[in-house]
KEROZA-304363 format. One line per 10 residues: number of its first residue (from 1); for each residue x, z, y of N, C-alpha, C. Coordinates in steps of 0.001 Angstrom, whole numbers, plus 500000, padded with zeros to 6 digits. Atoms other than C-alpha are relative to their C-alpha. Layout:
# KEROZA-304363
NUM = X Z Y X Z Y X Z Y ~ ...
# end
This chain:
# KEROZA-304363
1 = 500039 501389 500438 510292 494026 487909 500829 499161 500967 ~ 499055 500735 499159 512945 491662 489200 499353 498898 500816 ~ 500626 501084 499254 510524 488945 490358 498833 500471 500861 ~ 501110 499444 499227 508001 491259 492072 500393 500142 501468 ~ 499746 499946 498558 507848 490867 495855 500087 501437 500502 ~ 500001 498627 499499 506995 494515 496458 501134 500823 499412 ~ 498828 499318 500566 509700 495749 494070 501254 499625 500781 ~ 498854 500430 499191 512170 493697 496115 499999 500697 501354 ~ 500086 499251 498749 510893 495386 499286 500459 501437 499767 ~ 499581 498631 500341 511310 498811 497633 501519 500071 499858
11 = 498551 500022 500233 514874 497848 496612 500799 499646 501250 ~ 499298 500365 498774 515705 496753 500172 500507 498570 500004 ~ 499564 501395 500070 516242 493121 499143 499224 499105 500953 ~ 500840 500723 499041 513434 491935 501440 499621 501002 501081 ~ 500329 499059 498927 512908 493511 504870 498492 500203 500142 ~ 501400 499677 499741 509630 495199 505765 499939 500926 501210 ~ 500235 499114 498865 508246 496949 508824 499387 501286 499446 ~ 500414 498790 500699 508079 500403 507243 499245 500962 500910 ~ 500797 498974 499347 505519 503016 508227 500399 501372 499460 ~ 499708 498735 500672 506521 505707 505714 500735 499702 498701
21 = 499326 500122 501288 508795 506231 502740 500406 501372 499506 ~ 499466 498814 500665 509533 509023 500302 500446 499579 498598 ~ 499467 500343 501321 510737 509210 496699 498997 499276 499106 ~ 501038 500570 500858 507400 508024 495269 499295 498767 500560 ~ 500817 501049 499380 505735 505695 497760 500695 499383 501208 ~ 499524 500713 498821 506411 503187 500498 498774 499427 500701 ~ 501068 500597 499200 504081 502133 503320 500637 499062 501004 ~ 499453 500994 499077 504672 499025 505392 498883 499101 500507 ~ 500990 500877 499388 502806 496639 507679 499842 498714 499198 ~ 500323 501253 500693 501078 493654 506086 500501 498835 500852
31 = 499494 501158 499241 502685 490335 507067 498881 499028 500372 ~ 501175 500803 499641 499219 488725 507179 498844 500954 500304 ~ 501008 498982 499705 497136 491390 508922 498611 499397 500235 ~ 501379 500404 499764 493353 491143 508981 499345 500884 501069 ~ 500458 499112 498939 493019 493803 511698 501201 500334 500879 ~ 498879 499649 499116 495087 494999 514667 501004 500964 499367 ~ 499116 499127 500779 496494 497753 512435 499690 499711 498538 ~ 500193 500315 501421 497025 496790 508797 501321 500265 499278 ~ 498820 499698 500804 499520 498387 506463 499571 500266 498571 ~ 500245 499750 501413 499824 498952 502736 500829 501186 499544
41 = 499265 498911 500650 500850 501944 500684 500132 499620 498538 ~ 499739 500389 501390 502476 501197 497342 500785 501089 499276 ~ 499097 499141 500763 503972 503240 494542 501333 499276 499856 ~ 498691 500641 500181 507693 502609 494278 500190 499525 498564 ~ 499918 500393 501400 507433 502485 490502 498966 498908 499743 ~ 500875 501147 500188 505935 499158 489479 498846 500303 499051 ~ 501191 500055 500844 502404 499035 488136 499214 498807 500517 ~ 500611 501271 499595 500563 495708 488148 498780 500152 500898 ~ 501234 499862 499231 497196 496878 489456 499334 501320 499659 ~ 500759 498788 500289 494680 499691 489518 499481 499988 498567
51 = 500485 500124 501376 493376 498376 486183 501056 500396 498971 ~ 498906 499634 500901 496781 499182 484666 500408 501476 500131 ~ 499677 498589 499797 496769 502825 485783 499374 500859 498913 ~ 500477 499036 500974 496372 505708 483405 500262 501401 500520 ~ 499784 498610 499591 496683 509492 483478 501385 500244 500609 ~ 498642 499825 499474 500411 509157 484178 500131 499574 501464 ~ 499966 500463 498604 499577 507593 487571 499170 500878 500937 ~ 500894 499178 499179 497208 510320 488788 500699 500608 501205 ~ 499300 499347 498887 499798 512088 490937 500315 499013 501121 ~ 499643 500956 498947 500979 508974 492774 498751 499417 500655
61 = 501249 500487 499404 497408 507700 493256 499438 501040 500973 ~ 500443 498932 499113 496447 511065 494721 500841 500079 501259 ~ 499100 499973 498850 499482 511001 496971 499676 498867 500963 ~ 500319 501161 499163 498632 507509 498230 498711 500246 500789 ~ 501289 499825 499334 495020 508397 498995 499993 501147 500996 ~ 499943 498916 499025 495844 511670 500736 500940 499678 501153 ~ 499089 500444 498949 498628 509995 502723 499316 499014 500953 ~ 500655 501041 499194 496340 507203 503981 499428 500529 501315 ~ 500546 499532 498723 494451 509291 506599 501069 500437 500996 ~ 498918 499549 499103 497639 510808 507990 500704 498811 500640
71 = 499318 501178 499473 499373 507452 508331 499084 499190 500902 ~ 500962 500720 499152 496220 505832 509724 499955 500629 501393 ~ 500024 499304 498704 496078 508457 512461 501284 499753 500773 ~ 498712 500256 499346 499794 508029 513206 500098 498575 500546 ~ 499974 501401 499573 499209 504262 513552 498912 499703 501038 ~ 500986 500166 498944 496425 504832 516114 498571 499823 499546 ~ 501350 500166 500528 493386 504648 513850 499276 501349 499994 ~ 500556 498656 499892 491994 507930 515130 498492 500054 499821 ~ 501461 499975 500119 488322 506914 515093 499520 499527 498630 ~ 500365 500414 501342 488388 505661 511504 500798 498810 499522
81 = 499246 501092 500615 489820 503089 509136 499324 499591 498706 ~ 500473 500473 501298 489083 501087 506005 501173 500003 499036 ~ 499000 500165 501045 490945 501073 502724 499477 498954 499021 ~ 500388 500983 500993 490948 498391 500070 501059 499871 498926 ~ 499107 500241 501131 492433 497854 496639 499481 498770 499272 ~ 500360 501207 500746 492240 494311 495311 500584 500133 498599 ~ 499568 499781 501379 492421 494463 491527 499749 498750 499161 ~ 500086 501202 500821 493166 491396 489424 499668 498759 500806 ~ 500281 501270 499314 492768 487735 490314 498562 499923 500477 ~ 501410 500022 499635 488996 488078 490319 499657 500927 501146
91 = 500184 499052 498903 489309 490944 492794 500789 499630 501237 ~ 499259 500466 498830 491463 488931 495190 501439 500460 500084 ~ 498612 499534 499968 494808 490456 494252 500948 498809 499972 ~ 499019 501078 499916 497696 488174 495234 501388 500436 499573 ~ 498710 499447 500429 500743 490393 494692 499691 501024 498917 ~ 500336 499160 501136 500640 492041 491283 500923 501204 499880 ~ 499398 498666 499902 502047 495411 492278 498940 500791 500748 ~ 501071 499217 499394 499414 498042 493040 500278 500272 501470 ~ 499872 499678 498585 498839 498396 496775 498641 500329 500586 ~ 501211 499568 499317 496270 500135 498934 500121 499549 501453
101 = 500032 500449 498608 495436 498377 502197 499325 501068 500850 ~ 500596 499125 498995 494716 500555 505231 499937 499182 501279 ~ 500118 500843 498813 493330 498744 508256 498873 500441 500906 ~ 501027 499650 499019 491278 499098 511409 500436 499641 501410 ~ 499778 500261 498572 491127 498964 515184 500335 501315 500682 ~ 499630 498802 499254 492793 501444 517506 498860 500403 500927 ~ 500992 499510 499040 490590 503645 519602 498920 500825 499388
# end
């Protein structure tokens, strides 16, 4: 989507502090962190929210969730971390491109 902030980050039109990238997903630090370590993992292919996912998204959702612990550990969250998916306006979603927040405190 041409007006999607996260699609612009994927396309390289907006800079981001990247944590990880492959052909399917991108992880980058949140610009408004709520914890000392706070990054997001997004699918590169646009999907508005978790509510818009179907069977065709199972592989990328699985990849995101299995990647989260590895990236959390690499970012210093060795004793644990939280994940969050805001879904829809009522769920607090502000950017309408699916994203999984990973956050916590080092140590």
